[in-house]
C-alpha positions in Angstrom: -30.8 176.3 -40.8 -28.7 174.4 -38.8 -26.3 175.6 -36.4 -23.0 176.8 -37.7 -20.7 174.6 -35.8 -22.4 171.3 -36.6 -19.7 168.8 -36.5 -21.0 166.0 -37.6 -21.2 164.0 -40.9 -24.9 164.7 -41.9 -25.4 168.6 -42.2 -27.7 168.7 -45.2 -30.2 171.3 -44.7 -33.1 169.6 -46.9 -34.8 166.4 -45.4 -33.5 163.0 -47.1 -35.7 162.4 -50.4 -38.5 159.5 -51.1 -35.6 157.4 -52.8 -33.6 156.8 -49.9 -32.1 153.8 -51.5 -30.0 156.5 -53.6 -27.8 157.9 -51.4 -24.9 155.2 -50.4 -22.1 156.7 -48.1 -19.5 154.7 -49.7 -15.2 154.1 -48.8 -13.8 155.5 -51.9 -10.4 155.5 -50.8 -8.2 155.4 -47.6 -10.8 156.4 -44.9 -12.6 159.0 -46.7 -16.0 157.9 -47.2 -18.6 160.1 -49.6 -22.1 159.8 -50.1 -22.8 158.6 -54.0 -26.1 159.0 -55.3 -26.7 157.1 -58.3 -30.0 155.8 -60.5 -29.9 153.5 -63.5 -32.3 152.9 -65.5 -33.8 149.6 -63.5 -34.7 152.4 -60.9 -36.8 154.6 -62.5 -39.7 153.8 -65.0 -39.2 154.4 -68.6 -41.5 157.1 -70.6 -39.9 156.9 -73.6 -39.2 153.7 -76.0 -36.9 151.1 -75.9 -34.7 151.8 -79.1 -35.5 155.6 -79.5 -32.4 157.6 -80.0 -31.8 160.9 -78.1 -27.9 161.5 -78.2 -25.8 161.3 -81.3 -21.8 160.9 -80.5 -19.5 161.2 -82.8 -15.8 160.6 -82.1 -14.3 163.9 -83.5 -12.6 162.9 -87.1 -11.9 159.4 -86.6 -15.1 157.6 -86.5 -18.9 157.6 -87.0 -20.7 156.2 -84.1 -24.3 154.9 -84.6 -26.7 156.4 -82.2 -27.0 155.8 -78.5 -29.5 154.8 -76.3 -29.9 156.2 -72.8 -29.2 153.2 -71.5 -25.5 153.3 -72.5 -25.3 157.1 -71.3 -24.3 158.2 -67.7 -24.5 161.5 -66.8 -22.0 162.7 -63.9 -23.1 165.6 -62.1 -20.6 167.9 -60.0 -21.6 170.5 -57.3 -19.8 173.0 -56.1 -18.5 174.6 -52.7 -21.6 174.6 -50.4 -24.0 172.5 -52.4 -24.6 168.8 -53.1 -26.8 166.8 -55.4 -29.6 168.1 -53.9 -29.2 171.4 -56.3 -29.2 168.7 -59.5 -32.6 167.5 -58.0 -34.9 168.4 -61.4 -32.2 167.3 -63.7 -31.7 163.7 -62.2 -35.6 163.1 -62.0 -35.5 163.9 -64.9 -32.9 162.1 -66.9 -33.3 159.2 -64.7 -37.2 158.9 -65.8 -35.9 159.3 -69.6 -33.6 156.1 -68.5 -30.3 157.7 -68.4 -27.8 156.6 -65.8 -27.1 159.3 -63.4 -24.4 159.7 -60.7 -23.8 162.7 -58.8 -21.7 162.5 -55.6 -21.2 164.9 -52.2 -17.9 166.5 -52.2 -16.0 165.6 -49.0 -17.6 167.2 -46.1 -20.9 168.1 -48.1 -24.5 166.6 -48.2 -24.2 163.0 -46.6 -20.7 162.8 -46.7 -18.2 162.5 -44.1 -16.6 165.8 -42.9 -13.2 165.1 -41.5 -11.5 167.9 -39.4 -8.1 167.4 -41.4 -7.3 171.2 -43.4 -5.4 168.5 -45.7 -8.7 166.3 -46.3 -10.0 169.4 -48.4 -7.0 170.1 -51.3 -8.1 170.6 -54.4 -5.9 167.5 -55.6 -7.3 165.5 -53.2 -11.1 166.1 -54.2 -9.7 165.3 -57.9 -8.5 161.6 -57.0 -12.0 161.4 -55.4 -14.2 162.2 -58.2 -11.9 160.3 -60.4 -12.1 157.5 -58.3 -15.8 157.4 -58.4 -15.9 158.3 -62.2 -13.6 155.5 -63.0 -16.1 152.8 -61.0 -19.0 154.1 -62.7 -18.7 155.4 -65.9 -19.6 153.9 -69.2 -18.9 154.0 -73.2 -20.1 156.8 -73.0 -20.4 159.9 -70.4 -21.9 163.3 -69.7 -20.0 165.2 -67.2 -21.9 168.5 -65.8 -19.8 170.6 -63.0 -21.4 173.7 -61.5 -19.0 177.1 -60.3 -16.3 175.0 -58.2 -17.3 171.7 -59.7 -16.4 173.2 -63.1 -12.6 172.5 -62.2 -13.2 168.7 -61.4 -15.1 168.5 -64.5 -12.3 170.1 -66.7 -9.9 167.2 -64.7 -12.2 164.8 -65.8 -12.4 165.2 -69.5 -8.5 166.0 -69.7 -7.6 163.0 -67.9 -10.2 160.5 -69.3 -10.9 162.1 -72.7 -11.4 158.4 -74.7 -14.9 158.2 -71.4 -15.8 161.6 -71.5 -18.3 162.5 -74.4 -19.6 165.3 -73.3 -18.4 168.5 -71.2 -21.0 170.5 -69.7 -19.8 173.6 -67.5 -22.7 175.7 -65.9 -21.1 178.4 -64.3 -18.1 178.1 -64.3 -15.8 181.1 -64.9 -13.0 181.6 -66.9 -9.7 179.5 -67.6 -8.2 180.8 -64.2 -5.8 178.9 -62.3 -7.1 178.4 -58.6 -5.1 180.0 -55.3 -6.7 180.0 -51.9 -9.2 181.8 -51.3 -7.9 184.0 -47.8 -9.3 187.3 -47.0 -12.3 186.6 -44.6 -11.5 182.2 -44.5 -8.6 183.0 -42.7 -10.5 184.4 -39.4 -10.7 182.1 -36.7 -13.5 179.2 -37.0 -15.3 180.3 -33.9 -15.2 184.3 -35.5 -16.3 182.6 -39.2 -18.8 180.8 -37.4 -20.6 183.8 -36.2 -20.2 185.0 -40.0 -21.7 182.3 -41.7 -25.1 183.4 -41.3 -24.1 186.5 -43.1 -22.1 184.6 -45.8 -24.9 182.3 -46.6 -27.6 185.8 -46.4 -25.2 187.4 -49.4 -24.4 184.5 -51.1 -28.2 183.9 -51.7 -28.7 187.3 -52.3 -26.3 187.3 -55.4 -26.5 183.4 -56.5 -30.4 183.9 -57.6 -32.1 186.5 -60.0 -35.5 185.1 -58.7 -35.5 186.0 -54.7 -38.7 183.7 -54.4 -38.3 180.9 -55.9 -39.9 177.8 -54.6 -37.2 175.4 -54.9 -34.6 178.0 -53.3 -32.2 176.6 -50.3 -29.5 178.3 -48.3 -26.3 178.1 -49.7 -22.8 177.7 -47.4 -24.9 175.0 -45.4 -21.8 173.2 -44.5 -20.0 173.0 -41.1 -18.0 176.1 -40.6 -14.3 173.8 -40.7 -15.7 172.2 -44.1 -16.5 176.0 -45.6 -12.8 177.3 -44.3 -10.6 174.5 -45.7 -12.7 173.8 -48.6 -12.0 177.5 -49.9 -8.3 177.4 -48.5 -7.2 174.6 -50.4 -8.5 175.7 -53.3 -4.9 175.3 -55.0 -4.7 174.4 -58.8 -1.9 176.4 -60.2 -2.0 174.1 -63.4 -5.5 175.4 -64.1 -4.6 177.9 -66.8 -5.9 178.6 -70.1 -3.1 176.0 -71.8 -4.7 173.2 -69.6 -8.2 174.3 -70.5 -6.7 174.5 -74.3 -6.3 170.8 -74.3 -9.9 169.5 -73.6 -10.7 167.8 -77.0 -14.4 166.9 -76.4 -17.7 169.2 -77.6 -18.6 171.4 -74.5 -21.3 173.7 -73.8 -21.0 176.5 -71.5 -24.1 177.4 -70.1 -24.2 181.2 -68.2 -27.1 182.9 -66.2 -27.4 186.6 -68.0 -27.9 187.6 -64.6 -25.1 186.2 -62.2 -23.3 188.6 -60.4 -20.8 186.0 -59.0 -19.4 185.1 -62.2 -19.1 187.9 -65.2 -19.6 187.0 -68.6 -15.9 188.4 -70.1 -15.2 185.2 -68.0 -17.4 182.7 -69.8 -16.3 183.9 -73.2 -12.9 183.4 -72.4 -13.3 180.2 -71.5 -15.2 179.3 -74.3 -12.1 181.2 -76.7 -10.0 178.6 -75.1 -12.0 175.0 -75.7 -11.9 174.3 -79.3 -15.0 172.7 -79.7 -17.8 174.9 -77.2 -20.6 176.9 -77.7 -21.7 179.3 -75.1 -24.9 179.7 -74.3 -26.5 183.1 -72.2 -30.1 182.1 -70.2 -32.2 184.5 -69.6 -33.7 185.6 -66.1 -31.3 183.2 -64.5 -28.4 184.0 -62.0 -25.5 181.9 -60.4 -27.9 178.7 -59.8 -29.2 178.1 -63.2 -30.2 174.7 -62.7 -32.7 176.0 -60.1 -34.2 178.9 -61.7 -35.4 177.8 -64.8 -38.1 175.0 -64.4 -40.0 176.2 -67.3 -37.4 176.2 -70.0 -37.3 172.5 -70.5 -40.7 172.4 -73.6 -38.4 176.0 -75.4 -35.7 173.1 -76.0 -37.9 169.5 -76.6 -38.5 171.0 -80.4 -35.1 170.8 -81.3 -34.4 167.0 -81.4 -36.1 167.0 -84.9 -34.9 169.7 -86.8 -31.1 169.0 -85.5 -31.9 165.8 -86.5 -32.7 167.0 -89.7 -30.1 168.9 -90.6 -27.6 166.8 -89.8 -28.8 164.5 -92.5 -27.9 167.4 -94.9 -24.4 168.3 -93.5 -23.0 164.9 -92.2 -19.5 166.2 -93.5 -19.2 168.5 -90.7 -18.4 167.0 -87.9 -16.8 169.8 -85.6 -19.3 171.7 -84.2 -22.0 170.4 -81.7 -24.2 172.3 -79.5 -25.7 170.3 -76.0 -28.4 171.3 -73.8 -29.3 170.5 -70.6 -33.3 169.9 -70.4 -34.5 172.0 -67.4 -36.5 169.3 -66.2 -38.7 170.2 -63.5 -35.8 173.0 -62.8 -33.7 174.0 -65.7 -32.8 172.3 -68.6 -32.2 168.6 -70.6 -29.3 167.9 -72.7 -29.4 167.0 -76.3 -26.6 166.5 -78.1 -26.1 166.4 -81.8 -23.5 167.7 -84.2 -24.8 170.6 -86.8 -23.4 173.1 -88.9 -22.3 176.8 -87.2 -24.8 178.1 -89.4 -27.9 176.4 -88.2 -26.3 177.2 -84.4 -25.7 180.9 -84.6 -29.3 180.4 -85.9 -31.0 179.0 -83.0 -29.0 179.3 -79.9 -27.3 182.6 -81.2 -23.8 181.6 -79.7 -21.1 183.9 -79.0 -18.5 184.1 -81.3 -14.6 184.6 -80.8 -12.0 185.2 -83.9 -9.5 183.6 -82.1 -9.4 180.4 -80.3 -7.0 181.2 -78.0 -7.4 183.9 -75.4 -5.7 187.3 -76.1 -3.8 189.0 -73.0 -4.8 192.9 -72.5 -1.4 194.2 -73.0 -2.0 197.2 -70.7 -2.3 194.8 -67.6 -0.5 191.8 -69.0 2.9 193.8 -69.8 4.9 193.8 -66.9 8.4 193.9 -69.0 9.1 195.4 -72.1 11.9 195.1 -74.4 15.2 196.2 -73.3 18.8 196.6 -75.5 17.1 195.2 -78.5 15.4 192.1 -76.7 11.7 191.0 -75.8 12.0 190.4 -71.9 9.4 187.4 -71.4 5.5 188.8 -70.1 4.0 187.6 -67.2 1.0 185.3 -68.5 -2.4 185.3 -66.8 -1.7 181.8 -65.0 1.6 183.6 -63.6 0.1 186.9 -62.4 -2.7 185.1 -60.7 0.2 183.0 -58.3 2.3 186.2 -58.0 -1.1 188.0 -56.7 -1.5 184.9 -54.0 2.3 184.9 -52.9 2.0 188.4 -52.2 -0.9 188.2 -50.0 1.1 185.2 -48.3 3.9 188.0 -48.1 1.6 190.7 -46.6 -0.7 188.5 -44.4 1.0 184.9 -43.4 2.6 184.2 -40.3 6.3 183.8 -40.7 6.3 179.9 -40.6 3.7 179.7 -43.4 6.0 182.3 -45.8 8.7 179.9 -44.7 7.7 176.9 -45.7 5.9 178.4 -48.7 9.4 180.2 -50.1 12.2 177.7 -48.8 13.1 175.3 -50.9 15.1 172.4 -49.6 15.2 169.9 -47.0 18.0 168.2 -45.1 17.1 164.7 -44.2 19.7 164.4 -40.8 18.5 160.3 -40.8 15.5 158.4 -42.5 13.0 160.1 -39.9 14.4 163.4 -38.8 14.3 166.4 -41.7 14.6 170.2 -41.5 13.6 172.5 -44.1 16.0 175.4 -44.9 16.1 178.4 -47.6 19.1 179.3 -49.9 20.0 183.0 -50.2 17.8 183.3 -53.2 14.9 181.7 -51.5 15.3 184.4 -48.8 15.8 187.4 -51.1 12.2 185.9 -52.7 10.2 185.8 -49.4 10.8 189.6 -49.1 10.6 190.7 -52.8 6.9 191.4 -53.9 6.3 189.9 -57.7 9.2 187.3 -57.4 7.4 184.1 -58.6 8.4 181.0 -56.5 10.0 178.2 -59.0 7.3 175.9 -60.6 7.0 172.2 -58.8 8.0 174.7 -55.6 5.8 175.8 -53.0 3.6 175.3 -49.4 5.6 172.6 -47.8 7.0 170.7 -51.4 10.7 171.2 -51.0 13.8 169.2 -52.9 16.2 167.0 -51.0 19.4 168.0 -50.4 22.5 166.1 -49.0 25.5 168.7 -47.5 28.0 166.3 -47.9 27.8 166.7 -51.5 29.0 170.1 -50.8 27.0 171.6 -53.4 26.9 175.4 -53.8 23.5 176.4 -53.4 23.8 179.3 -54.8 26.6 180.2 -57.8 26.5 183.7 -56.9 27.6 184.1 -53.8 31.1 184.4 -53.2 33.8 182.6 -51.1 33.2 185.2 -48.2 29.5 185.6 -48.4 28.4 186.6 -44.8 25.6 183.4 -45.6 28.5 181.0 -45.4 28.9 182.4 -41.3 25.2 180.6 -41.1 26.1 177.4 -42.3 28.8 175.5 -44.5 26.5 175.4 -47.5 25.1 178.8 -46.9 21.4 177.6 -45.8 19.2 179.1 -43.7 16.9 177.6 -41.3 14.0 179.0 -39.8 15.7 180.4 -36.6 18.5 182.0 -39.1 15.6 183.2 -41.2 13.8 184.8 -38.1 17.4 186.6 -37.1 17.9 187.8 -40.7 14.7 189.6 -40.9 15.3 191.5 -37.2 18.3 192.1 -38.4 17.2 193.3 -42.1 14.2 195.6 -40.1 15.8 196.9 -37.0 18.0 200.6 -37.9 21.7 200.4 -36.6 20.5 203.0 -34.0 18.1 200.6 -32.4 20.6 198.1 -31.8 22.9 200.5 -30.3 20.6 201.2 -27.8 19.7 197.9 -27.2 23.4 196.9 -26.7 23.7 199.3 -24.1 21.2 198.0 -22.2 22.4 195.0 -21.5 25.7 195.9 -21.2 25.8 196.5 -17.5 29.4 197.2 -16.8 29.5 199.7 -19.6 32.4 198.2 -21.9 30.4 198.0 -25.0 30.2 194.1 -25.0 27.6 191.5 -24.6 27.8 187.8 -23.8 25.6 185.1 -25.3 22.8 185.1 -23.1 22.5 189.0 -23.1 22.7 189.0 -26.9 19.5 186.6 -26.9 18.0 188.7 -25.0 18.4 191.6 -27.1 17.5 189.1 -30.2 14.2 188.4 -28.7 13.5 191.9 -27.2 13.8 193.7 -30.7 12.2 190.7 -33.0 9.0 191.5 -30.3 9.3 194.9 -31.9 8.8 193.9 -35.4 5.8 192.7 -37.4 6.9 189.5 -38.5 7.9 188.7 -34.6 4.6 189.6 -33.4 3.1 187.5 -35.8 5.1 184.6 -35.1 3.7 181.3 -33.7 5.7 178.2 -32.9 4.8 175.0 -35.2 5.5 172.2 -33.5 4.3 170.0 -36.3 6.3 171.4 -39.0 9.5 172.1 -36.7 9.2 175.5 -37.3 10.1 176.3 -33.3 12.0 179.4 -32.7 15.1 178.1 -31.6 18.6 179.7 -30.2 20.9 181.2 -32.7 22.4 178.2 -34.5 25.4 176.6 -34.2 27.6 178.1 -36.8 26.4 181.8 -36.0 26.9 181.8 -32.0 30.5 180.4 -33.2 31.3 183.3 -35.3 29.7 185.7 -32.9 30.9 184.4 -29.0 33.7 181.5 -30.2 33.1 177.7 -30.2 32.6 177.1 -26.2 30.5 181.0 -26.0 33.3 182.5 -23.7 34.0 185.6 -25.8 31.4 188.9 -25.9 30.2 190.2 -29.0 30.8 194.2 -29.6 28.0 196.3 -31.1 30.7 197.6 -33.8 31.3 193.6 -34.7 27.8 193.2 -34.8 26.7 196.3 -36.9 29.5 194.9 -39.0 27.8 192.1 -40.0 24.7 193.7 -40.4 25.8 196.2 -43.0 27.5 192.9 -44.6 24.2 191.2 -44.9 22.6 194.1 -46.8 25.2 194.2 -48.8 24.8 190.6 -49.6 21.2 190.9 -50.1 21.6 193.9 -52.6 24.0 191.9 -54.3 21.6 188.9 -54.4 18.7 192.2 -55.7 21.2 193.3 -58.6 22.4 190.1 -60.5 18.7 188.8 -60.2 18.4 191.5 -63.1 20.9 190.1 -65.0 23.5 193.1 -65.2 25.6 193.5 -69.0 28.8 194.9 -68.1 28.7 195.3 -64.4 25.3 197.5 -65.2 21.7 197.5 -64.9 19.4 199.5 -67.1 17.7 202.6 -65.2 14.3 201.1 -65.6 15.4 197.4 -63.6 17.1 200.3 -60.6 13.8 202.0 -60.8 11.9 199.0 -60.3 13.9 197.9 -57.8 13.5 201.4 -55.8 9.1 201.1 -56.4 8.9 197.4 -55.8 7.4 197.7 -52.4 5.5 201.1 -52.5 2.1 201.0 -52.4 1.4 202.0 -55.8 -1.5 200.9 -58.5 -0.2 198.3 -61.0 -0.9 201.1 -63.7 1.0 203.4 -61.8 4.0 201.6 -61.7 3.6 200.8 -65.2 3.5 204.2 -65.8 6.2 205.8 -63.7 8.8 202.7 -65.3 7.3 203.7 -68.9 8.8 207.5 -68.1 12.3 206.1 -67.2 12.1 203.7 -70.4 11.6 206.3 -72.7 14.1 209.3 -71.0 16.8 206.6 -71.5 15.8 205.0 -74.9 18.4 205.0 -77.0 21.4 206.3 -74.6 21.3 204.3 -71.3 24.0 204.8 -69.2 23.3 202.2 -67.0 23.4 201.4 -63.1 26.8 200.5 -61.6 26.5 198.5 -58.1 28.6 201.0 -56.6 25.9 203.4 -57.5 23.2 201.1 -56.3 25.2 200.3 -53.2 25.6 204.2 -52.3 22.3 205.2 -53.1 20.9 202.2 -50.4 24.2 203.8 -47.6 22.1 207.5 -48.1 18.7 206.4 -47.7 19.9 204.6 -44.8 19.5 208.1 -43.2 16.2 208.7 -44.9 14.7 209.9 -41.4 17.7 212.7 -41.2 17.0 213.2 -45.3 13.2 213.9 -44.6 14.2 216.7 -42.1 16.2 218.1 -44.2 14.3 218.2 -47.2 11.5 219.2 -44.9 13.0 222.6 -44.0 13.8 223.4 -47.7 10.3 223.0 -48.4 9.0 224.8 -45.1 11.7 227.8 -46.5 10.0 227.6 -50.0 12.7 226.1 -51.5 12.5 223.7 -54.7 13.9 220.3 -54.1 16.1 220.3 -57.5 18.4 217.8 -58.3 21.6 220.1 -57.0 20.0 220.6 -53.4 19.6 216.6 -53.7 22.8 215.9 -53.8 24.1 218.7 -51.2 21.9 216.7 -49.1 23.0 213.5 -49.4 26.5 214.5 -48.8 25.6 216.3 -45.8 23.6 213.7 -43.9 25.6 210.6 -44.9 28.9 211.4 -46.8 28.5 209.9 -49.9 28.5 211.8 -53.7 25.9 210.4 -55.6 26.5 210.6 -58.9 24.8 213.0 -61.7 23.3 210.6 -63.5 21.7 208.7 -60.5 20.5 211.4 -58.9 18.2 211.9 -62.3 17.1 208.7 -62.8 15.3 209.1 -59.5 14.0 212.5 -60.9 12.6 211.0 -63.7 10.9 208.2 -61.7 9.2 210.1 -59.0 8.5 213.7 -60.6 4.9 213.4 -61.9 4.8 217.1 -63.3 8.1 216.9 -64.9 8.6 220.8 -63.2 12.4 219.0 -62.2 11.6 219.0 -58.4 11.2 216.4 -56.5 8.0 215.8 -54.6 9.8 215.2 -50.9 6.7 213.7 -49.1 6.0 210.8 -51.2 9.7 210.1 -52.2 10.2 209.7 -49.0 7.3 207.8 -48.4 8.5 204.9 -51.3 12.1 204.7 -50.2 11.3 204.2 -46.2 9.0 201.5 -47.4 11.8 200.6 -49.6 14.5 200.4 -47.0 12.3 198.2 -44.6 11.3 195.9 -47.5 7.9 195.7 -46.6 9.0 194.0 -43.2 7.3 197.0 -40.9 4.2 196.4 -42.2 1.3 195.3 -39.8 0.5 192.1 -41.0 -2.6 191.5 -38.8 -6.3 192.2 -40.2 -8.0 195.5 -38.6 -11.0 192.9 -37.9 -8.6 190.7 -35.4 -7.5 193.7 -33.7 -10.8 194.9 -33.4 -12.2 191.6 -31.4 -9.1 191.5 -29.5 -10.2 194.7 -27.8 -13.6 193.7 -27.5 -12.8 190.9 -25.9 -10.2 192.4 -23.5 -13.0 195.4 -23.1 -15.7 192.3 -21.7 -12.9 191.0 -19.7 -12.1 194.0 -17.9 -15.8 195.4 -17.5 -16.8 191.6 -16.3 -15.7 191.9 -12.3 -17.8 195.4 -12.3 -20.8 194.3 -13.8 -21.0 191.1 -11.4 -20.3 193.5 -8.3 
């Protein structure tokens, strides 16, 4: 096995084959050079008669097309992550010997293709452009596109964007109609660490990819440079590749699945079959994920079908809507055959998996996020949106502040044609810290709208003219430095600010100067999980600068000669929190100034580390309790509860005393504790809603331990969550230990 840190172009494991003229490194577009294996009928001896027809194509419902000879057909193979054109070795040899023209490119970074270091080169849209360019320059009148695993996505792209040229589509171990999101997890590790893990990844993949561990043609998987693997997995961004996209594939499609596939579930393939109208699912026994390399003897099983299919076609020429297509397994798996036939014959021959509906029906128990409220049904979150939301939640949980800001910010301001800066709106800021809220379509990582501050257009119609956000700037926009400051303010309790101010208040007058406040800001920033994870990014412009001019003027005056008191700063913090609460409250579209009890409950548990099923159960309990007799929650009640929860640590202590004394924590006790600790009178209705939400066993009492845990997460908005993975900490600890022990070993 080659070194994981191979930086060269030729990263393939198997030696270059005998027919080396097939492998040509070509400049596809720009500076991207890809190896395209291209074999046509002139390069292989013919083994069939010149005019013997093998494939029958029909333009569905339009024209009857005569039988097409092999020399007029191009078979276009697309491999997946870590593979190369070598995985199609048996199929390429078989079909080229039959006279078909075969094209099989190596994706960027794979096989003999170039492997650039730029991460953007491996984005899904860039690879799609490569495939389209290669296809456009080599396609024929009739083209069969075959994709495996990740390659099925590009095969679907061809079928959608070149529908008049793709006559048949074959998807091998492609999975379901699921949008692609970047694969983070272990692929977020630093390249040197991932390099150490790559042999393990290859071993694990090979174990799960093959049904037969002793297959002679088996070759190691993921044999690409480490950075190629990392960039390819992280570049899998195809948010539009959902069921709606695949349902518009019009060409007949064969879906092949290995019965022993441990990487792709049969349920996913069945979903794909249900979505693509003219599709057939064939399950191959004794085959795993790499089906094209495991069943060399399967070819003979299908060759005898030609005569039967052609005979059946003569009897039923009026049926042109269903078809079956096979890949003959040459020396490895299958051959392709294409002839339309009636559904009854298809069921007899291949035992196809039927679906009663042409569309994928979402599972109501898992997809139903919003239910009927006030007599109207709220919009459900579909399959595509759910996957995107899950990906965005991972960004909020584990990404650096720089990446979070670049993902959720929506505006870019150009100070001149060559200098620009990215900004958030207040709505963007709230969305960046609220799990489960989807970024608007068309906006994502480094995708922004142009904005001109001179037009004085309000970025948020919700903000009042005296909003605290206008203290950040005339338009209420939030720069990256403002974003980091706001995170520090929201995640730091008032008591810590009071202590920090006293530390830098040398004369004890309760005031600090501009330079001293900068020290306070940096000190408290390093104590937060976001501050610890921040790294300046000069390339993107997200470097942590000093406080912006508008905010520094608000605190210290135009010439920074004034001093800032802790009371004024805490008042600013309170106003900011109330503004965020108002944005959050209005996001639920209040009617008559009220939101429903269910919406209020959802706000409370949005940061809780409960399973989705448990959250749904808790929200359903609240909805059932107030169905038909909802009083709603006003913004004042919402703010009152938030003010009480600011003293959650003191409330936790008080509730613990009640618990130790053996007293039950009922609604009256909870109201008394809130009044005693925070001096706020909570309404009876609001307290009742809280108890309904957290009273699991319906005994009228509150489980203080779980309630306090949820509220603490709610108050910190997840900003106290450690964003570092345990593995990274382990590596850092081992490195420090090694450095400390090295001198003693040398001595």
